[in-house]
Each structure stands twice: as structure tokens, then as C-alpha cells.
Backbone as CSV, one residue per row, in Angstrom:
resi,resn,N_x,N_y,N_z,CA_x,CA_y,CA_z,C_x,C_y,C_z
1,UNK,0.816,-1.190,0.000,0.000,0.000,0.000,0.864,1.262,0.000
2,UNK,2.094,1.143,0.515,2.978,2.297,0.544,3.268,2.796,-0.868
3,UNK,3.484,1.873,-1.818,3.722,2.259,-3.205,2.498,2.937,-3.796
4,UNK,1.307,2.436,-3.466,0.069,3.036,-3.978,-0.084,4.464,-3.459
5,UNK,0.198,4.672,-2.188,0.098,6.007,-1.603,1.073,6.971,-2.270
6,UNK,2.308,6.516,-2.491,3.295,7.358,-3.174,2.868,7.658,-4.607
7,UNK,2.241,6.692,-5.267,1.735,6.906,-6.621,0.653,7.971,-6.660
8,UNK,-0.250,7.964,-5.674,-1.307,8.978,-5.607,-0.699,10.351,-5.371
9,UNK,0.250,10.442,-4.447,0.895,11.734,-4.203,1.577,12.269,-5.451
10,UNK,2.232,11.387,-6.201,2.891,11.801,-7.439,1.868,12.337,-8.435
11,UNK,0.739,11.630,-8.597,-0.278,12.088,-9.547,-0.904,13.409,-9.126
12,UNK,-1.158,13.584,-7.839,-1.698,14.862,-7.362,-0.728,15.990,-7.677
13,UNK,0.553,15.762,-7.426,1.573,16.765,-7.730,1.641,17.026,-9.232
14,UNK,1.610,15.949,-10.029,1.724,16.079,-11.484,0.565,16.862,-12.076
15,UNK,-0.662,16.572,-11.627,-1.842,17.189,-12.213,-2.253,18.499,-11.548
16,UNK,-1.619,18.867,-10.456,-2.052,20.066,-9.736,-1.845,21.347,-10.544
17,UNK,-0.928,21.372,-11.475,-0.699,22.568,-12.278,-1.624,22.700,-13.468
18,UNK,-2.470,21.708,-13.758,-3.303,21.750,-14.953,-4.589,22.534,-14.759
19,UNK,-4.894,22.978,-13.597,-6.163,23.624,-13.316,-6.288,25.011,-13.943
20,UNK,-5.211,25.629,-14.337,-5.247,26.998,-14.814,-5.771,27.148,-16.239
21,UNK,-5.978,26.062,-16.968,-6.403,26.150,-18.353,-7.919,26.105,-18.456
22,UNK,-8.506,26.779,-19.473,-9.962,26.760,-19.625,-10.488,25.353,-19.920
23,UNK,-11.738,25.086,-19.532,-12.403,23.820,-19.773,-11.686,22.650,-19.104
24,UNK,-10.935,22.910,-18.064,-10.251,21.842,-17.354,-10.589,21.913,-15.878
25,UNK,-10.378,20.822,-15.194,-10.606,20.798,-13.769,-10.158,19.489,-13.172
26,UNK,-10.148,19.465,-11.857,-9.769,18.273,-11.115,-10.980,17.809,-10.322
27,UNK,-11.244,16.517,-10.379,-12.335,15.907,-9.631,-11.762,14.869,-8.676
28,UNK,-12.356,14.777,-7.502,-12.023,13.736,-6.537,-13.229,12.815,-6.455
29,UNK,-12.980,11.504,-6.432,-14.083,10.544,-6.409,-13.938,9.573,-5.241
30,UNK,-15.071,9.077,-4.787,-15.130,7.994,-3.809,-16.207,7.050,-4.307
31,UNK,-15.904,5.754,-4.328,-16.890,4.848,-4.887,-16.739,3.420,-4.450
32,UNK,-17.608,2.614,-5.032,-17.572,1.182,-4.819,-17.894,0.529,-6.155
33,UNK,-17.198,-0.565,-6.450,-17.442,-1.220,-7.722,-16.723,-2.541,-7.824
34,UNK,-17.021,-3.211,-8.906,-16.360,-4.458,-9.210,-15.705,-4.287,-10.566
35,UNK,-14.424,-4.336,-10.680,-13.433,-4.879,-9.766,-12.689,-3.838,-8.932
36,UNK,-13.117,-2.577,-8.891,-12.351,-1.525,-8.202,-12.407,-1.575,-6.684
37,UNK,-13.369,-2.311,-6.133,-13.552,-2.419,-4.689,-14.021,-1.084,-4.120
38,UNK,-13.774,-0.817,-2.861,-14.078,0.485,-2.255,-12.888,1.371,-2.585
39,UNK,-13.126,2.477,-3.292,-11.994,3.202,-3.868,-12.074,4.715,-3.706
40,UNK,-10.900,5.337,-3.797,-10.741,6.791,-3.856,-9.994,7.094,-5.144
41,UNK,-10.397,8.177,-5.808,-9.763,8.472,-7.082,-9.607,9.944,-7.361
42,UNK,-8.912,10.202,-8.436,-8.628,11.552,-8.913,-8.832,11.544,-10.414
43,UNK,-9.554,12.551,-10.927,-9.753,12.686,-12.375,-9.338,14.092,-12.789
44,UNK,-8.701,14.171,-13.953,-8.331,15.456,-14.532,-9.127,15.609,-15.817
45,UNK,-9.825,16.737,-15.941,-10.717,16.967,-17.079,-10.063,17.858,-18.126
46,UNK,-10.228,17.460,-19.402,-9.807,18.237,-20.561,-10.996,18.273,-21.510
47,UNK,-11.745,19.371,-21.530,-12.965,19.483,-22.331,-13.917,18.342,-22.010
48,UNK,-14.211,17.444,-22.968,-15.149,16.340,-22.733,-14.446,15.017,-22.431
49,UNK,-13.170,15.061,-22.104,-12.441,13.852,-21.732,-11.863,14.001,-20.330
50,UNK,-11.618,12.881,-19.706,-11.004,12.860,-18.377,-10.006,11.710,-18.311
51,UNK,-8.943,11.921,-17.549,-8.000,10.862,-17.204,-8.148,10.627,-15.710
52,UNK,-8.280,9.372,-15.319,-8.514,9.076,-13.920,-7.563,8.041,-13.367
53,UNK,-7.401,8.081,-12.047,-6.585,7.131,-11.315,-7.292,6.853,-10.000
54,UNK,-7.346,5.588,-9.585,-7.968,5.276,-8.300,-7.235,4.137,-7.601
55,UNK,-7.402,4.107,-6.291,-6.846,3.071,-5.427,-8.000,2.501,-4.627
56,UNK,-8.096,1.166,-4.589,-9.193,0.540,-3.870,-8.730,-0.569,-2.948
57,UNK,-9.600,-0.921,-2.020,-9.355,-2.023,-1.099,-10.696,-2.557,-0.628
58,UNK,-10.656,-3.658,0.091,-11.866,-4.219,0.668,-11.491,-4.841,2.003
59,UNK,-12.214,-4.479,3.073,-11.862,-5.028,4.394,-12.155,-6.523,4.471
60,UNK,-11.144,-7.290,4.797,-11.275,-8.734,4.946,-10.278,-9.166,6.019
61,UNK,-10.719,-9.904,7.036,-9.811,-10.263,8.129,-8.700,-11.239,7.750
62,UNK,-8.872,-12.025,6.685,-7.853,-13.017,6.340,-7.137,-12.719,5.024
63,UNK,-7.563,-11.680,4.310,-6.981,-11.398,3.001,-6.687,-9.912,2.857
64,UNK,-5.461,-9.596,2.430,-5.122,-8.220,2.066,-5.386,-8.087,0.579
65,UNK,-6.227,-7.139,0.216,-6.576,-6.981,-1.190,-6.590,-5.494,-1.537
66,UNK,-6.024,-5.171,-2.701,-6.074,-3.788,-3.169,-6.098,-3.755,-4.683
67,UNK,-6.491,-2.614,-5.214,-6.543,-2.435,-6.662,-6.012,-1.049,-7.019
68,UNK,-5.391,-0.964,-8.182,-4.917,0.292,-8.758,-5.502,0.373,-10.157
69,UNK,-6.138,1.499,-10.497,-6.782,1.623,-11.804,-6.398,2.935,-12.474
70,UNK,-6.266,2.870,-13.792,-6.060,4.050,-14.631,-7.142,4.010,-15.703
71,UNK,-7.880,5.128,-15.862,-9.040,5.142,-16.739,-9.036,6.351,-17.667
72,UNK,-9.665,6.166,-18.830,-9.912,7.241,-19.782,-11.426,7.359,-19.931
73,UNK,-11.956,8.573,-19.791,-13.385,8.828,-19.920,-13.623,9.749,-21.114
74,UNK,-14.627,9.411,-21.924,-15.066,10.295,-22.992,-16.542,10.595,-22.764
75,UNK,-16.871,11.863,-22.556,-18.245,12.283,-22.267,-18.953,12.658,-23.560
76,UNK,-20.205,12.218,-23.680,-20.990,12.480,-24.888,-22.463,12.559,-24.501
77,UNK,-23.272,13.079,-25.348,-24.723,13.032,-25.214,-25.289,13.785,-24.034
78,UNK,-26.358,14.506,-24.300,-27.082,15.218,-23.256,-26.386,16.490,-22.804
79,UNK,-26.974,17.111,-21.811,-26.409,18.332,-21.235,-26.851,18.426,-19.782
80,UNK,-26.214,19.341,-19.076,-26.536,19.551,-17.667,-26.602,21.044,-17.396
81,UNK,-27.503,21.443,-16.526,-27.586,22.856,-16.177,-26.443,23.286,-15.250
82,UNK,-25.721,22.310,-14.661,-24.696,22.640,-13.683,-23.271,22.652,-14.226
83,UNK,-23.029,21.982,-15.354,-21.674,21.875,-15.874,-21.700,21.729,-17.401
84,UNK,-20.596,22.080,-18.055,-20.476,21.894,-19.499,-20.154,20.451,-19.866
85,UNK,-19.755,19.657,-18.894,-19.419,18.257,-19.130,-20.697,17.476,-19.428
86,UNK,-20.719,16.791,-20.569,-21.900,16.008,-20.940,-22.068,14.842,-19.974
87,UNK,-23.313,14.484,-19.630,-23.519,13.497,-18.562,-23.233,12.043,-18.930
88,UNK,-23.402,11.629,-20.177,-23.125,10.250,-20.557,-21.645,10.090,-20.852
89,UNK,-21.078,8.922,-20.512,-19.653,8.717,-20.769,-19.344,7.268,-21.111
90,UNK,-18.264,7.115,-21.859,-17.654,5.813,-22.119,-16.354,5.800,-21.335
91,UNK,-16.087,4.713,-20.665,-14.880,4.581,-19.843,-14.093,3.367,-20.311
92,UNK,-12.804,3.546,-20.508,-11.909,2.431,-20.816,-10.790,2.474,-19.793
93,UNK,-10.551,1.370,-19.122,-9.548,1.376,-18.070,-8.732,0.104,-17.993
94,UNK,-7.585,0.244,-17.348,-6.734,-0.884,-16.989,-6.641,-0.920,-15.481
95,UNK,-6.715,-2.112,-14.923,-6.657,-2.228,-13.470,-5.758,-3.388,-13.066
96,UNK,-4.970,-3.122,-12.039,-4.134,-4.146,-11.417,-4.740,-4.440,-10.057
97,UNK,-4.921,-5.704,-9.751,-5.482,-6.104,-8.469,-4.604,-7.187,-7.863
98,UNK,-4.395,-7.094,-6.555,-3.576,-8.085,-5.868,-4.257,-8.476,-4.560
99,UNK,-4.283,-9.784,-4.305,-4.794,-10.262,-3.022,-3.748,-11.200,-2.426
100,UNK,-3.644,-11.144,-1.108,-2.629,-11.933,-0.423,-3.206,-12.489,0.877
101,UNK,-2.988,-13.788,1.059,-3.312,-14.449,2.323,-2.008,-15.017,2.867
102,UNK,-2.075,-15.700,3.988,-0.850,-16.306,4.503,-0.400,-17.479,3.650
103,UNK,-1.274,-17.958,2.732,-0.950,-19.114,1.907,-0.551,-18.771,0.469
104,UNK,-1.087,-17.668,-0.062,-0.811,-17.375,-1.473,-0.955,-15.895,-1.794
105,UNK,-0.375,-15.516,-2.934,-0.542,-14.193,-3.535,-1.105,-14.402,-4.931
106,UNK,-2.129,-13.620,-5.268,-2.710,-13.687,-6.603,-2.817,-12.265,-7.132
107,UNK,-2.358,-12.049,-8.363,-2.479,-10.728,-8.987,-3.136,-10.871,-10.348
108,UNK,-3.889,-9.828,-10.714,-4.621,-9.811,-11.968,-4.377,-8.492,-12.686
109,UNK,-4.497,-8.532,-13.997,-4.563,-7.328,-14.813,-5.874,-7.409,-15.583
110,UNK,-6.707,-6.364,-15.458,-8.023,-6.333,-16.080,-8.109,-5.217,-17.119
111,UNK,-8.883,-5.449,-18.160,-9.353,-4.412,-19.071,-10.794,-4.161,-18.676
112,UNK,-11.155,-2.862,-18.454,-12.478,-2.549,-17.915,-13.176,-1.494,-18.788
113,UNK,-13.927,-1.913,-19.833,-14.733,-0.946,-20.594,-16.137,-0.831,-19.999
114,UNK,-16.664,0.412,-19.949,-17.993,0.648,-19.374,-18.677,1.827,-20.042
115,UNK,-19.975,1.885,-19.852,-20.776,3.052,-20.224,-21.440,3.524,-18.945
116,UNK,-21.549,4.847,-18.777,-22.144,5.352,-17.551,-22.787,6.704,-17.730
117,UNK,-23.361,7.183,-16.631,-24.004,8.496,-16.629,-23.749,9.181,-15.309
118,UNK,-23.424,10.469,-15.404,-23.290,11.308,-14.213,-24.598,12.044,-13.985
119,UNK,-25.039,12.051,-12.755,-26.216,12.807,-12.353,-25.711,13.977,-11.516
120,UNK,-25.742,15.175,-12.099,-25.197,16.357,-11.443,-26.200,16.905,-10.439
121,UNK,-25.782,16.968,-9.203,-26.617,17.472,-8.117,-26.431,18.979,-7.978
122,UNK,-25.204,19.453,-8.215,-24.869,20.870,-8.164,-23.645,21.078,-9.058
123,UNK,-23.094,22.286,-9.055,-21.884,22.546,-9.834,-20.700,21.741,-9.306
124,UNK,-20.709,21.410,-8.033,-19.584,20.717,-7.397,-19.784,19.214,-7.224
125,UNK,-21.022,18.764,-7.050,-21.282,17.364,-6.714,-22.041,16.630,-7.810
126,UNK,-21.672,15.346,-7.989,-22.371,14.469,-8.931,-22.294,13.032,-8.427
127,UNK,-23.210,12.228,-8.919,-23.207,10.796,-8.673,-23.093,10.123,-10.030
128,UNK,-22.214,9.159,-10.164,-22.033,8.446,-11.434,-22.375,6.976,-11.264
129,UNK,-23.160,6.457,-12.185,-23.466,5.034,-12.261,-22.879,4.518,-13.561
130,UNK,-22.255,3.349,-13.519,-21.640,2.796,-14.725,-21.775,1.283,-14.731
131,UNK,-21.857,0.715,-15.939,-21.973,-0.733,-16.089,-21.222,-1.161,-17.344
132,UNK,-20.699,-2.359,-17.307,-19.972,-2.895,-18.445,-19.420,-4.266,-18.118
133,UNK,-18.196,-4.497,-18.560,-17.550,-5.787,-18.346,-16.122,-5.560,-17.864
134,UNK,-15.515,-6.630,-17.365,-14.066,-6.614,-17.202,-13.516,-7.928,-17.735
135,UNK,-12.382,-7.801,-18.419,-11.731,-8.925,-19.060,-10.429,-9.185,-18.325
136,UNK,-10.202,-10.420,-17.906,-8.972,-10.778,-17.212,-7.877,-10.971,-18.260
137,UNK,-6.946,-10.022,-18.322,-5.854,-10.089,-19.291,-4.736,-11.011,-18.823
138,UNK,-4.454,-10.991,-17.512,-3.438,-11.894,-16.973,-3.744,-12.208,-15.517
139,UNK,-3.271,-13.380,-15.108,-3.449,-13.846,-13.735,-2.158,-14.536,-13.324
140,UNK,-1.627,-14.125,-12.164,-0.416,-14.763,-11.652,-0.672,-15.192,-10.215
141,UNK,-0.364,-16.436,-9.955,-0.576,-16.981,-8.620,0.750,-17.491,-8.077
142,UNK,1.014,-17.147,-6.831,2.241,-17.586,-6.178,1.863,-18.207,-4.835
143,UNK,2.170,-19.488,-4.695,1.860,-20.183,-3.454,2.984,-19.944,-2.456
144,UNK,2.615,-19.496,-1.250,3.594,-19.275,-0.185,3.837,-20.562,0.609
145,UNK,2.734,-21.243,0.918,2.795,-22.522,1.614,1.448,-23.214,1.444
146,UNK,1.402,-24.493,1.730,0.162,-25.243,1.585,-0.878,-24.735,2.569
147,UNK,-2.075,-24.551,2.077,-3.172,-24.155,2.961,-3.791,-25.406,3.565
148,UNK,-4.484,-25.279,4.691,-5.080,-26.453,5.333,-6.029,-27.209,4.414
149,UNK,-6.716,-26.520,3.531,-7.646,-27.203,2.643,-7.058,-27.402,1.246
150,UNK,-5.733,-27.433,1.120,-5.087,-27.539,-0.191,-5.411,-28.834,-0.919
151,UNK,-5.832,-29.865,-0.200,-6.185,-31.117,-0.864,-7.394,-30.938,-1.776
152,UNK,-8.240,-29.944,-1.501,-9.466,-29.726,-2.278,-9.309,-28.599,-3.295
153,UNK,-8.183,-27.915,-3.298,-7.993,-26.801,-4.228,-7.788,-27.310,-5.651
154,UNK,-8.432,-26.637,-6.576,-8.251,-26.911,-7.992,-7.653,-25.683,-8.636
155,UNK,-6.760,-25.863,-9.567,-6.119,-24.749,-10.263,-6.922,-24.393,-11.505
156,UNK,-7.434,-23.176,-11.552,-8.152,-22.678,-12.713,-7.405,-21.479,-13.264
157,UNK,-7.330,-21.369,-14.560,-6.755,-20.189,-15.203,-7.913,-19.384,-15.776
158,UNK,-8.167,-18.220,-15.195,-9.288,-17.395,-15.616,-8.907,-16.388,-16.696
159,UNK,-7.668,-16.412,-17.181,-7.230,-15.479,-18.208,-8.170,-15.549,-19.404
160,UNK,-8.613,-14.399,-19.876,-9.544,-14.326,-20.994,-10.998,-14.326,-20.581
161,UNK,-11.275,-14.554,-19.303,-12.660,-14.548,-18.834,-13.253,-13.153,-18.919
162,UNK,-14.529,-13.103,-19.283,-15.272,-11.845,-19.355,-16.347,-11.900,-18.280
163,UNK,-16.338,-10.903,-17.392,-17.260,-10.870,-16.264,-17.970,-9.523,-16.204
164,UNK,-19.147,-9.453,-15.589,-19.846,-8.169,-15.481,-19.141,-7.226,-14.504
165,UNK,-19.221,-5.931,-14.815,-18.618,-4.909,-13.968,-19.629,-3.791,-13.754
166,UNK,-19.553,-3.152,-12.605,-20.445,-2.038,-12.298,-19.774,-1.153,-11.265
167,UNK,-20.217,0.098,-11.211,-19.655,1.010,-10.235,-20.602,2.138,-9.879
168,UNK,-20.417,2.654,-8.694,-21.142,3.817,-8.186,-20.092,4.755,-7.594
169,UNK,-20.074,6.015,-8.055,-19.088,6.981,-7.572,-19.743,8.281,-7.151
170,UNK,-19.225,8.869,-6.101,-19.559,10.231,-5.710,-18.422,11.104,-6.212
171,UNK,-18.759,12.232,-6.840,-17.769,13.086,-7.458,-17.823,14.480,-6.860
172,UNK,-16.658,15.011,-6.531,-16.554,16.397,-6.089,-15.635,17.121,-7.074
173,UNK,-16.124,18.235,-7.640,-15.344,19.012,-8.611,-14.748,20.236,-7.935
174,UNK,-13.457,20.438,-8.147,-12.799,21.635,-7.626,-13.003,22.803,-8.557
């Protein structure tokens, strides 16, 4: 998690100077989704496009799990009385997820395309709903030691699997 925190600080520093240009802004997000988990993020807006980064985790007493995501948003269709940003969007993202127990480490790389809509509550606040799929591009498993139930474990390779994805985000615009 230390690397993830340093990555967020670097991105905040990198994007903090972009606010001075017209039609641009910085958004902070908090959300929940699959595969992003419970997450915090940062988006930088350029006209009708956004670049985003988020870090997620999920509380589990026996498993440490986190996710890192980088996303591209293209806004289209409709209008809002609160912002020039169009409410409908297409999102394409890459996500790295890692889970670790005392017995094993598993990491994944996902491709996450989605379609969504922002519901603007005010000039500063919005709620975004999104749905789509995630594709498992790679899966790496590393066994640390045999688990008590290892006799019943089966090895499956989920690479190439396509699964449903969804997300709910709260957005604050600076």
C-alpha cells in the first residue's frame, strides 16, 4: 500500500498545475465497484475527456486486497444545467489487483470498458453510475505454503474470462 500512496501523491503533484487552463478541472471521487472495490480516485478533465486514477481495497480479516486503476473517460450526449461536461460517458480502463493471504498471492490485470451516466446534483457534486464488463488479461498466482484445505484446491486459469462490472461513484469538482 505504501507504493500506492506514493503513486497517488505523485499524480496529485503532477496534475495540480493543470487547473489553470480553460475547460479543465480536477475531480475527486469515492466509490464502490467491481473490480475496483471500495476506492478513492482523482480525475483530470480536458474538455469532454477525463483521465482518472484510483486506489481501492476491501476489508477482509484473512486477506489483504487492493486495486490500482487508470481510466480514460469520454463524455458524450445530453447536457446539464450545472456543468459543461456532458452526462453520458464511455470509460476504458486498466486495473491491477492483488490479493494476499498467509498461503498465497494472486495478482490480476483487467481491461475494464464501461458506459455510464453522471447525475449532477450541483456545480460541485455528482453521482455516477456505470456498467460494463471486465476482461482478465493476466493472472499470476504464487503459493507461499500449503493451505489447510489444499487437498481440495483446484487450479483454474481465468485469463480471458469476461465478467460483469459495475460502479457507483460520488464526485466532487474543484
